[in-house]
C-alpha positions as CSV (number, residue, x, y, z in Angstrom):
1,M,-7.5,1.0,-37.2
2,Q,-6.6,2.2,-33.4
3,N,-9.6,2.8,-31.5
4,G,-9.7,5.5,-28.7
5,K,-8.6,3.4,-26.0
6,D,-5.1,2.0,-27.8
7,I,-4.5,5.5,-28.4
8,Q,-4.2,5.9,-25.4
9,S,-2.2,2.9,-24.1
10,R,-0.1,4.1,-25.5
11,R,0.5,7.1,-25.8
12,D,0.5,6.5,-21.7
13,F,2.7,3.8,-22.2
14,L,5.2,6.1,-23.5
15,R,4.9,9.4,-21.5
16,N,6.0,6.1,-18.4
17,A,9.2,5.7,-20.9
18,V,10.4,8.9,-21.6
19,M,9.7,9.2,-18.1
20,L,11.8,6.2,-16.9
21,A,14.5,6.8,-19.6
22,G,15.2,10.3,-17.8
23,A,15.9,8.8,-14.3
24,G,18.0,6.7,-16.0
25,V,16.0,3.1,-16.6
26,T,15.3,2.3,-21.2
27,A,14.2,-0.3,-22.6
28,P,17.3,-2.6,-22.9
29,L,18.2,-1.8,-19.3
30,W,14.1,-3.4,-18.7
31,A,15.6,-6.8,-20.4
32,A,18.8,-7.4,-19.7
33,M,17.7,-7.2,-15.7
34,K,17.6,-11.0,-15.5
35,Y,18.0,-12.7,-11.8
36,D,21.3,-14.5,-10.9
37,R,18.6,-16.3,-8.2
38,D,20.8,-17.3,-5.9
39,A,22.2,-13.7,-5.6
40,A,19.1,-12.4,-5.3
41,L,18.8,-14.4,-2.4
42,R,21.6,-15.0,-0.4
43,H,21.5,-12.1,1.6
44,F,17.4,-13.9,3.2
45,R,19.4,-17.1,3.0
46,A,22.4,-16.0,5.0
47,C,20.7,-14.9,8.1
48,A,17.6,-16.7,7.6
49,S,18.3,-17.9,11.4
50,E,18.3,-15.1,12.9
51,T,16.4,-13.1,10.6
52,E,13.4,-15.3,11.8
53,A,13.5,-15.0,15.5
54,R,13.6,-10.8,14.9
55,V,10.4,-11.4,12.7
56,K,8.7,-14.2,14.6
57,Q,9.3,-11.8,17.4
58,G,7.9,-8.4,16.3
59,I,4.9,-10.3,14.5
60,E,3.9,-12.0,18.0
61,A,4.6,-8.6,20.1
62,N,3.5,-6.1,17.4
63,R,0.4,-7.7,15.5
64,K,-1.5,-9.4,18.5
65,G,-3.3,-8.6,21.0
66,D,-5.1,-10.4,24.5
67,A,-8.9,-11.2,24.3
68,T,-11.1,-12.3,27.2
69,L,-15.2,-13.8,26.1
70,V,-17.8,-14.1,29.0
71,F,-20.5,-16.4,28.6
72,R,-23.2,-16.1,30.9
73,D,-26.9,-17.5,29.9
74,A,-30.1,-15.3,30.3
75,Q,-29.9,-15.3,34.1
76,G,-27.0,-13.6,34.0
77,R,-24.9,-16.9,35.3
78,P,-21.9,-18.7,33.9
79,C,-22.0,-21.3,30.9
80,E,-20.7,-24.7,31.8
81,T,-20.3,-25.9,28.0
82,V,-19.8,-23.6,25.2
83,H,-18.8,-24.7,21.6
84,A,-16.7,-21.5,20.3
85,K,-16.6,-21.1,16.3
86,M,-13.8,-17.9,15.8
87,R,-13.3,-16.5,12.9
88,Q,-11.6,-13.2,12.0
89,L,-13.2,-11.2,9.3
90,R,-10.5,-8.4,9.0
91,H,-6.9,-7.4,9.7
92,D,-6.0,-3.6,11.1
93,F,-3.3,-3.9,9.3
94,K,-3.6,-2.5,5.8
95,Y,-2.2,-4.4,2.6
96,G,-3.5,-3.7,-1.1
97,A,-2.3,-2.2,-4.6
98,N,-3.0,0.0,-6.3
99,L,-6.4,-0.2,-8.0
100,F,-5.0,1.6,-11.6
101,G,-6.9,-1.6,-13.7
102,L,-10.0,-1.6,-12.5
103,A,-11.6,0.1,-15.8
104,E,-9.4,-1.6,-18.7
105,T,-11.3,-4.2,-20.4
106,K,-9.5,-4.3,-23.7
107,N,-8.7,-7.9,-23.1
108,G,-12.2,-8.6,-22.5
109,A,-15.2,-8.8,-20.0
110,E,-13.7,-12.5,-18.5
111,S,-10.1,-10.4,-17.7
112,A,-12.0,-7.6,-16.4
113,A,-14.3,-9.7,-13.8
114,A,-10.8,-11.9,-12.8
115,Y,-9.3,-8.6,-12.2
116,R,-11.8,-7.6,-10.0
117,E,-12.1,-10.5,-8.2
118,R,-8.4,-11.5,-7.4
119,F,-8.6,-7.8,-6.4
120,A,-11.1,-8.5,-4.0
121,V,-10.0,-11.8,-2.7
122,A,-6.2,-10.2,-2.0
123,F,-6.5,-7.0,-0.6
124,N,-8.2,-4.9,2.2
125,L,-6.9,-1.6,0.9
126,A,-6.4,0.1,-2.5
127,T,-4.2,3.5,-4.0
128,L,-6.6,5.6,-6.2
129,P,-5.4,7.4,-8.7
130,F,-5.5,11.1,-7.5
131,Y,-3.3,12.6,-10.7
132,W,-4.5,16.0,-11.2
133,Q,-3.8,16.2,-14.6
134,D,-5.8,13.4,-15.7
135,N,-8.6,14.2,-12.6
136,E,-9.2,17.9,-14.4
137,P,-7.6,17.6,-17.8
138,Q,-9.2,21.2,-18.0
139,P,-9.5,23.7,-15.8
140,G,-13.1,22.6,-14.1
141,K,-14.0,19.8,-16.1
142,T,-13.2,16.5,-13.8
143,R,-13.2,13.2,-14.3
144,F,-14.8,12.0,-11.2
145,A,-18.1,10.3,-11.7
146,K,-17.9,6.7,-12.6
147,D,-19.0,7.2,-16.5
148,S,-15.9,10.1,-17.1
149,P,-13.6,9.9,-20.5
150,Y,-11.4,6.5,-20.6
151,I,-7.5,7.3,-20.1
152,Y,-5.6,4.0,-19.1
153,R,-4.9,3.0,-16.2
154,R,-6.5,5.9,-14.2
155,P,-10.1,4.3,-13.6
156,P,-13.0,7.7,-12.4
157,I,-12.8,8.1,-9.0
158,D,-16.3,7.2,-7.9
159,L,-15.9,3.7,-10.2
160,C,-12.7,3.0,-7.5
161,L,-15.3,4.1,-4.5
162,E,-18.1,2.3,-5.8
163,F,-15.9,-0.9,-5.8
164,C,-14.3,-0.2,-2.8
165,E,-17.4,0.0,-0.6
166,A,-19.1,-3.5,-2.2
167,H,-16.0,-5.5,-0.9
168,G,-15.4,-4.1,2.4
169,I,-11.9,-2.2,0.8
170,E,-10.4,0.7,2.4
171,P,-9.5,3.3,0.0
172,K,-6.3,5.3,0.0
173,A,-5.5,9.0,-2.1
174,H,-2.3,9.1,-4.5
175,C,-2.0,12.2,-4.1
176,L,-3.0,15.7,-3.8
177,N,0.3,17.4,-5.2
178,Y,2.5,15.6,-7.0
179,V,4.6,17.7,-9.5
180,A,6.0,15.5,-11.6
181,E,5.9,16.0,-15.5
182,G,2.8,14.9,-17.2
183,L,1.1,15.5,-13.4
184,F,0.7,18.6,-12.5
185,P,-1.6,19.6,-15.5
186,A,-0.2,22.9,-17.8
187,W,-2.5,24.6,-18.0
188,A,-1.6,25.0,-13.5
189,K,1.8,26.6,-14.0
190,G,2.1,29.9,-13.6
191,N,3.4,32.1,-10.8
192,V,3.6,30.7,-7.3
193,G,0.3,32.4,-6.0
194,R,-1.4,31.3,-8.3
195,E,-0.1,27.7,-8.3
196,K,-1.3,27.4,-4.7
197,E,-4.3,29.3,-5.3
198,L,-5.4,26.2,-7.7
199,L,-4.1,24.0,-5.5
200,E,-5.5,24.8,-2.5
201,K,-9.2,24.6,-4.3
202,R,-8.0,21.7,-5.9
203,F,-7.4,20.3,-2.0
204,R,-10.9,22.2,-1.2
205,E,-13.0,20.4,-3.5
206,L,-11.5,17.3,-3.1
207,A,-11.9,16.8,0.7
208,E,-15.9,17.9,0.7
209,R,-16.6,14.9,-2.5
210,Y,-14.4,12.9,-0.4
211,A,-12.8,13.5,2.9
212,D,-15.5,11.6,4.0
213,R,-15.1,8.5,2.4
214,I,-11.1,8.3,1.8
215,P,-9.8,7.9,5.6
216,M,-5.9,8.5,4.2
217,W,-4.0,10.9,1.5
218,E,-1.0,11.2,0.8
219,V,-0.3,14.8,0.4
220,V,3.2,15.2,-1.2
221,N,5.2,12.9,-3.1
222,E,8.5,12.4,-4.7
223,T,9.8,15.9,-4.4
224,L,13.2,14.9,-3.6
225,H,13.0,12.5,-6.6
226,W,12.5,15.7,-8.9
227,S,14.4,18.1,-7.6
228,N,17.5,17.0,-10.2
229,G,16.4,19.1,-13.3
230,R,15.3,16.9,-15.5
231,R,11.5,18.0,-15.9
232,R,9.8,21.1,-16.0
233,L,8.0,21.7,-12.9
234,S,5.7,23.8,-11.2
235,N,6.8,27.1,-10.3
236,L,5.8,26.3,-6.1
237,F,8.2,23.2,-6.5
238,S,11.3,25.5,-6.5
239,E,9.8,27.1,-3.5
240,P,11.8,26.0,0.1
241,D,7.7,26.1,1.7
242,L,6.5,23.2,-0.6
243,V,6.8,20.3,1.6
244,E,5.5,22.4,5.0
245,W,2.8,24.9,2.5
246,S,1.5,21.8,1.4
247,F,0.6,19.9,4.7
248,K,-0.5,22.5,6.9
249,T,-3.0,23.4,3.5
250,A,-4.3,19.9,3.4
251,A,-4.9,19.8,7.0
252,K,-7.0,23.2,6.8
253,Y,-8.9,21.1,4.8
254,F,-8.6,17.4,5.9
255,K,-9.0,17.9,9.3
256,K,-9.8,13.9,10.5
257,N,-7.5,12.4,8.0
258,K,-4.6,10.2,7.7
259,L,-2.2,12.7,5.9
260,V,1.3,10.8,4.6
261,I,4.2,11.8,2.9
262,N,5.5,9.8,0.0
263,E,8.8,9.2,-1.6
264,T,10.5,6.9,-4.4
265,H,12.7,4.3,-3.2
266,M,16.2,6.0,-4.8
267,Y,16.0,8.4,-2.5
268,V,15.3,5.9,0.4
269,W,17.4,3.5,-0.1
270,E,20.4,3.3,-2.3
271,S,20.6,7.0,-1.1
272,F,20.0,5.8,3.0
273,K,22.8,7.9,5.6
274,R,20.8,7.0,8.9
275,S,19.0,10.3,10.4
276,R,21.3,12.2,8.0
277,S,19.4,10.9,5.0
278,A,17.6,13.8,3.0
279,Y,14.2,12.5,3.1
280,Y,14.6,12.0,6.9
281,M,15.8,15.5,7.6
282,Q,12.6,17.1,5.3
283,I,10.6,14.6,7.2
284,E,12.1,16.3,10.1
285,N,12.4,19.7,9.2
286,A,8.3,19.8,8.4
287,L,7.8,18.3,12.4
288,L,9.7,20.9,13.7
289,K,8.2,23.6,11.4
290,G,4.5,22.6,12.9
291,C,3.3,19.9,9.7
292,R,0.7,17.1,10.8
293,I,2.2,14.1,9.1
294,D,0.9,11.1,10.0
295,G,2.4,8.2,7.6
296,I,6.0,8.1,6.5
297,G,5.7,6.5,2.6
298,I,8.4,4.7,1.4
299,Q,8.8,3.1,-1.5
300,A,10.6,-0.3,-2.0
301,H,10.3,-0.8,-6.5
302,A,13.0,-3.3,-7.0
303,V,13.5,-2.1,-10.8
304,W,16.4,0.1,-11.0
305,G,20.3,-1.0,-12.5
306,A,22.1,0.5,-9.4
307,N,19.6,-1.0,-7.3
308,M,20.1,-4.7,-8.6
309,R,23.5,-4.6,-8.4
310,K,23.6,-3.8,-5.2
311,I,22.0,-7.5,-4.5
312,T,25.3,-9.1,-5.1
313,Q,27.8,-5.8,-3.9
314,N,28.3,-4.9,-0.5
315,G,23.9,-5.0,0.6
316,R,22.5,-2.4,1.0
317,F,19.4,-3.1,-0.6
318,Q,15.8,-3.8,0.6
319,Y,16.8,-7.6,-0.2
320,N,19.2,-7.5,2.6
321,P,17.2,-8.0,6.3
322,H,19.5,-6.5,8.2
323,F,19.7,-3.4,6.2
324,T,16.0,-3.3,6.3
325,F,16.0,-3.3,9.9
326,E,18.0,-0.8,10.3
327,L,16.5,1.2,7.7
328,L,12.7,0.8,9.5
329,D,14.5,1.6,12.9
330,T,15.8,4.5,11.8
331,Y,13.1,6.1,9.7
332,A,10.5,4.9,13.4
333,A,12.3,7.3,15.6
334,L,11.0,10.6,13.9
335,G,7.7,9.1,15.2
336,K,5.3,8.4,12.5
337,P,3.8,4.7,11.2
338,L,5.7,3.6,8.8
339,Q,4.5,2.6,5.5
340,I,5.2,0.7,2.1
341,T,3.2,2.6,-0.4
342,E,4.9,1.1,-3.5
343,C,6.7,-2.0,-3.9
344,T,7.0,-4.1,-7.7
345,I,9.8,-7.0,-7.4
346,P,10.8,-8.1,-10.8
347,A,10.2,-11.5,-11.8
348,C,11.9,-10.8,-15.5
349,S,9.9,-13.3,-16.7
350,E,7.1,-15.7,-16.7
351,D,9.8,-18.4,-16.2
352,P,8.2,-20.3,-13.7
353,G,12.0,-20.2,-11.8
354,D,11.9,-16.7,-12.3
355,E,8.2,-16.4,-10.9
356,A,9.7,-18.5,-7.8
357,V,12.4,-16.2,-7.2
358,Q,10.0,-13.4,-7.1
359,A,7.5,-14.6,-4.4
360,E,10.5,-16.4,-2.5
361,I,11.5,-12.6,-2.0
362,V,7.9,-11.3,-1.9
363,R,7.5,-13.9,1.1
364,N,10.9,-12.7,3.0
365,L,9.9,-8.8,2.2
366,Y,6.3,-9.5,3.6
367,R,7.1,-10.5,6.9
368,V,10.2,-8.7,7.9
369,W,7.5,-5.3,7.1
370,F,4.7,-7.1,8.9
371,S,7.0,-7.7,11.8
372,H,8.3,-4.1,12.2
373,K,6.9,-2.2,15.2
374,A,6.5,1.2,13.3
375,M,5.1,-0.4,10.4
376,E,1.0,0.1,9.2
377,A,0.6,-0.9,5.1
378,I,1.8,-2.4,2.3
379,V,0.5,-1.6,-0.8
380,Y,2.3,-3.6,-3.6
381,W,2.7,-1.4,-7.3
382,D,0.2,-3.2,-10.1
383,L,-1.9,-6.0,-10.3
384,S,-1.7,-7.7,-13.0
385,D,1.0,-7.6,-15.9
386,A,-1.8,-6.6,-17.8
387,Y,-1.7,-3.3,-16.8
388,T,1.8,-1.9,-15.4
389,W,3.8,0.6,-15.5
390,Q,6.4,-1.0,-17.3
391,P,5.5,-4.3,-19.0
392,A,9.2,-5.4,-19.3
393,L,9.7,-6.2,-15.8
394,Y,7.0,-9.1,-15.2
395,G,7.1,-7.5,-11.5
396,S,3.4,-8.0,-11.3
397,F,1.6,-10.8,-9.3
398,L,-0.6,-11.8,-11.7
399,R,0.0,-12.7,-15.4
400,R,-1.2,-10.7,-18.8
401,D,-4.3,-13.4,-18.2
402,M,-5.1,-12.3,-14.6
403,S,-3.6,-15.9,-13.7
404,P,-2.4,-16.0,-10.4
405,K,1.1,-16.1,-10.1
406,P,3.0,-17.2,-7.2
407,A,3.4,-14.5,-5.3
408,Y,0.0,-13.5,-5.5
409,N,-0.3,-16.8,-3.3
410,V,1.9,-16.2,-0.9
411,I,-0.2,-12.8,0.0
412,C,-3.5,-14.7,0.3
413,D,-1.7,-17.4,2.3
414,L,-0.3,-15.1,4.7
415,F,-2.7,-12.9,5.4
416,G,-5.8,-15.4,4.8
417,R,-4.1,-18.2,6.8
418,E,-0.4,-17.8,8.1
419,W,-1.3,-14.1,9.8
420,R,-5.2,-14.8,10.7
421,T,-6.4,-16.5,13.7
422,N,-9.5,-18.7,13.1
423,F,-10.0,-21.8,15.4
424,D,-13.1,-23.9,16.6
425,R,-12.6,-25.0,20.2
426,D,-15.0,-25.8,23.3
427,V,-15.4,-24.1,26.3
428,A,-15.1,-24.6,30.3
429,G,-16.3,-22.6,33.5
430,G,-17.9,-19.6,30.7
431,R,-14.5,-17.9,29.8
432,L,-12.7,-18.3,26.3
433,S,-8.9,-15.9,26.8
434,F,-6.9,-15.8,23.8
435,R,-4.0,-13.7,21.5
436,G,-4.8,-13.2,18.1
437,F,-3.8,-11.3,15.0
438,C,-5.5,-7.6,15.5
439,G,-8.9,-6.7,13.7
440,T,-12.8,-7.7,13.3
441,Y,-13.8,-10.8,14.7
442,E,-16.8,-12.9,14.5
443,I,-17.9,-15.3,17.4
444,E,-20.8,-18.2,17.0
445,A,-21.1,-19.6,20.4
446,T,-23.5,-22.6,20.9
447,S,-24.7,-23.8,24.7
448,N,-27.4,-25.7,25.6
449,G,-28.9,-25.9,21.8
450,R,-28.7,-22.5,21.9
451,T,-26.4,-20.5,19.5
452,V,-25.3,-16.7,19.1
453,K,-23.3,-14.7,16.6
454,H,-21.3,-11.3,18.2
455,Q,-18.4,-9.3,16.7
456,F,-16.4,-7.5,18.8
457,H,-12.6,-5.7,18.0
458,V,-9.2,-6.9,19.5
459,G,-6.1,-4.2,19.1
460,K,-3.5,-4.0,21.0
461,A,-4.4,-2.5,24.1
462,V,-6.0,-4.4,26.9
463,S,-10.2,-4.4,26.7
464,A,-12.1,-5.4,29.1
465,P,-13.9,-8.7,28.8
466,I,-16.8,-9.0,26.2
467,E,-19.8,-10.7,27.4
468,I,-21.7,-13.2,25.3
469,I,-25.6,-13.3,25.9
470,F,-27.7,-16.1,25.5
471,A,-30.1,-14.1,26.3
């Protein structure tokens, strides 16, 4: 006999399957999406040298800052010799994944512990599931408390926050007003006035409970994707002020939070027409109407059949660095920070060769994205193939048994080693200047047998010298 969790898992899987089928993605298509490995990488390899030059220049200019430390003894005199042990503790740049597998225990306690450990090691940002239907299945009956009833891939928000705060991970909310069928609760549907009233109540209650603990909130999501009439949506969705009303209402309650707009990859990458792109014009229109949009979210799920074919056709796809830079440059002209809000790079199997291709693509994409001046965050979508929205794609960083794929090791290597400033150095003359990745640092300095520790921040803006006193 199936238990409640198994039944709910199957319902969730079927719900996702129906949604994807409506978007033209079916299980047979998933199964057929096998990489021609050389074709998948050919655009990266064809322009490797020029891409590398721009990436290196961009990382140096956009992700690093300068700092100067001055070492003095108790009398205020410069220390003649100091041994400095410098460690970068945290990055300013945000990199993460969704935390949707946090409450999953069907594979056992050991698997659940591995999920948590690997998430905490790899990321400093986590997307939390603020889907209204699952947050509030019935009017007034919310699922925020950590002991709330189980729903597959929808861990209670308080449980997620407990995990994030214990591990120094910044939480991000996804999202306030999402119009997709099955995510906007049926009980909230009605005339436009009623829907706005209930949504404003939701915004207000979420702000009262979480605004001080969650800095970043996606306000609307996939409003272009769901505009083609395939789904029975809220009545507010058809109103011309959907985006503007949502952002202005959010700004009323989330006064100090970052407010982000988000859209699916199909309406960013596939339909890109520079400043005439629908998503670009939607954002531009909202800004002109006085909306406070603090960040532009760009999804990058490389999962659709048309996208996969573009790898081997005209190259207008995210696997082409030329095209990616052109697209990011275009959206950066709106004057707002960019985020890769959701990303899936399929491996399509557990074959070591396919996993190696996935890892190479991940490394190439992250380096391009990280180097861009406007980019502030990259969020991969599912961490493990055990709890993913598209199991047949093998598009996560961990296998079903929670063992790391090469792509997971790429992320740990980039943000834990290649893009992190750590060094041990002997300093003469009482002054140390260095250029490092923006973030929080701790120095352990030793002089004349005395050791002090001090934390400080390195940003892109020039700051005054930091004094380290051996008192």
